[in-house]
C-alpha positions in Angstrom: 0.1 0.2 -0.2 1.3 3.6 -0.5 2.3 6.0 1.6 0.0 9.3 1.2 2.6 11.3 3.0 5.5 10.8 0.6 6.3 11.4 -3.0 7.3 9.8 -5.9 10.6 10.1 -7.7 9.0 11.8 -10.7 7.4 14.4 -8.5 10.2 15.2 -6.3 12.3 16.9 -8.7 9.3 19.2 -10.1 9.8 22.6 -10.3 7.0 25.7 -9.8 4.0 25.9 -8.2 2.6 22.4 -10.0 5.7 20.5 -8.4 5.5 22.0 -4.8 1.9 20.9 -4.7 2.6 17.5 -5.9 5.1 17.5 -2.9 2.9 18.2 -0.5 1.0 15.3 1.5 -2.6 15.1 1.0 -3.5 15.4 4.3 -1.5 18.8 4.9 -3.7 20.6 2.3 -7.1 18.5 2.8 -9.8 21.3 3.7 -11.5 21.4 7.2 -15.0 20.5 7.1 -16.7 21.6 10.1 -20.3 19.6 10.8 -22.2 22.3 13.4 -25.1 20.1 13.3 -23.6 16.8 14.2 -21.7 18.7 17.0 -25.2 20.5 18.6 -26.6 16.7 18.7 -23.2 15.2 20.1 -23.3 18.2 22.6 -26.6 17.2 23.5 -26.4 13.8 24.2 -23.4 14.8 26.3 -25.1 17.1 28.8 -28.0 14.5 28.4 -26.2 12.2 29.9 -24.1 14.3 32.0 -27.8 15.6 33.9 -28.7 12.1 34.0 -25.5 11.2 36.4 -26.2 14.3 38.1 -30.2 13.4 39.4 -29.3 10.0 39.9 -26.3 10.9 42.0 -28.3 13.4 43.7 -31.3 10.9 44.4 -28.9 8.4 45.9 -28.0 7.9 49.7 -24.3 6.7 48.8 -23.4 8.1 45.6 -20.1 6.6 45.5 -21.4 3.3 44.9 -23.3 4.2 41.6 -19.9 3.7 40.1 -20.0 0.1 40.3 -23.5 0.2 38.1 -23.4 -0.5 34.5 -25.9 2.1 33.3 -23.7 4.7 35.2 -20.7 3.8 33.7 -22.3 3.9 30.0 -24.0 7.3 31.0 -20.3 8.8 32.3 -18.7 7.2 29.1 -21.4 8.7 26.6 -21.0 12.1 28.5 -17.1 12.1 27.7 -17.2 10.6 24.7 -19.8 12.4 23.1 -18.3 15.8 24.5 -15.2 14.6 22.7 -17.2 13.8 19.3 -18.8 17.3 19.4 -15.8 19.1 19.6 -14.1 17.2 16.6 -17.3 17.7 14.7 -17.2 21.6 15.5 -13.4 21.8 14.9 -13.0 19.8 11.7 -11.0 17.5 13.3 -10.7 13.8 12.2 -13.8 11.6 13.6 -13.1 9.5 16.7 -12.7 6.0 15.8 -15.8 4.0 15.0 -14.3 1.4 17.8 -15.1 4.0 20.4 -18.4 5.1 18.8 -19.7 1.9 18.4 -18.8 0.9 21.8 -21.1 3.8 23.2 -23.9 2.7 21.0 -23.6 -0.9 21.8 -22.9 -0.5 25.8 -26.2 2.3 25.9 -28.4 -0.2 24.0 -27.5 -2.7 26.3 -28.1 -0.4 29.7 -31.2 0.5 28.3 -32.4 -3.3 28.0 -30.9 -4.2 31.4 -33.1 -1.6 32.9 -36.0 -2.9 31.5 -35.3 -6.4 32.0 -33.8 -5.9 35.8 -36.2 -5.4 38.3 -36.4 -1.8 39.4 -34.1 -2.2 42.6 -32.1 1.0 41.7 -33.0 4.8 41.1 -31.5 5.5 37.8 -32.4 8.2 35.9 -34.7 7.9 32.9 -32.0 10.6 31.1 -29.6 7.3 30.9 -31.6 4.8 30.3 -33.9 5.8 27.8 -32.9 9.8 26.1 -29.4 9.2 26.4 -29.1 5.7 24.3 -31.9 7.1 21.8 -29.6 9.8 21.4 -26.7 7.6 20.5 -28.8 5.5 18.0 -30.0 8.7 16.4 -26.6 9.9 15.9 -25.1 6.8 14.9 -27.8 6.2 12.0 -28.6 9.8 10.8 -25.2 11.2 11.2 -22.3 8.9 11.1 -20.7 7.4 7.7 -21.7 3.7 7.6 -19.3 0.9 7.4 -16.9 2.3 9.8 -17.3 -1.2 12.2 -15.1 -4.2 12.1 -15.6 -7.6 12.3 -13.0 -7.9 15.3 -15.3 -5.3 17.5 -17.9 -8.1 17.9 -16.0 -9.8 20.1 -14.3 -6.8 22.0 -17.2 -4.9 22.3 -19.0 -7.8 24.6 -15.8 -8.3 26.7 -16.7 -5.2 29.6 -20.1 -6.3 29.9 -19.8 -9.9 30.4 -17.0 -9.2 32.9 -19.2 -6.8 34.8 -21.9 -9.1 35.0 -19.8 -11.7 36.0 -18.4 -9.6 39.1 -22.2 -7.9 39.9 -23.4 -11.8 39.6 -20.9 -13.2 42.0 -21.0 -10.1 44.6 -24.0 -8.0 43.8 -26.1 -7.1 46.9 -29.4 -7.5 44.6 -28.8 -10.7 43.1 -31.0 -11.3 39.6 -32.8 -14.5 38.6 -31.0 -17.0 36.4 -33.4 -16.4 33.2 -32.6 -12.4 33.5 -28.6 -13.2 34.1 -28.6 -15.0 30.7 -30.9 -12.7 28.9 -28.4 -10.0 29.6 -25.7 -12.1 28.6 -27.1 -12.8 25.5 -28.1 -9.5 24.5 -24.3 -8.4 25.4 -23.3 -10.9 22.8 -25.7 -10.4 20.2 -25.8 -6.5 20.1 -22.6 -6.0 18.7 -22.8 -8.5 15.7 -26.4 -6.9 15.0 -25.0 -3.4 14.9 -22.3 -4.6 12.7 -24.8 -5.8 10.3 -26.8 -2.8 10.4 -23.8 -0.6 9.9 -22.9 -2.4 6.6 -25.8 -2.2 4.9 -27.4 1.5 6.3 -27.7 4.2 3.7 -25.2 6.3 3.8 -26.4 10.3 5.8 -26.4 13.5 3.8 -23.0 14.5 5.2 -21.0 17.5 4.3 -18.6 16.5 0.8 -14.9 17.0 0.7 -14.5 19.1 -2.2 -11.1 20.5 -4.2 -10.6 24.0 -2.5 -11.1 26.6 -5.4 -8.3 29.2 -4.1 -5.7 25.9 -3.5 -2.6 25.2 -5.7 -3.3 22.3 -7.7 -1.9 20.6 -11.2 -5.8 20.1 -12.3 -6.8 23.4 -12.6 
């Protein structure tokens, strides 16, 4: 595979503006494409997750214990992850890796399923169990380019949810029925390949297109 940051022998000794453009790496002259709509949506998701975390902590008798809850962990990851995604969309920087954004979608979806499958023994806020996962799905389906997920992600993403489920099953103060535990484990294993399959066939959203700058130096002009 060729290296886009290197130049060929024929263009290395070229002179004039065309030669200077040929010797410049493509990444150095690529236009900055800001996406304010995506930035606003992702900032709203991050704010929703942060608000849900604050309300949940305020209504809990011992807030530090919430850090062991998977839904809270997924909400905290969403607040940080979508804040970073919003910043990169607003500034036009390279998007966050699909490995991370896909993990957020899977974890938040699993947290929502877990909340509805598990008897209500906690005080988790609906902003974490419904609004944030729904926002993550909307952002993925409508504002993210498709076919970014890779096959290895299907076995990487379930690793932490299954580890967390195993630990909470062994030492948890609110034991779940065996059927619920098995259902959550199956969901953790099935959600990644389902997300992978959807990502491969879903249509591309109407994202900003990169164009050749009319003011840039180019041998094609």
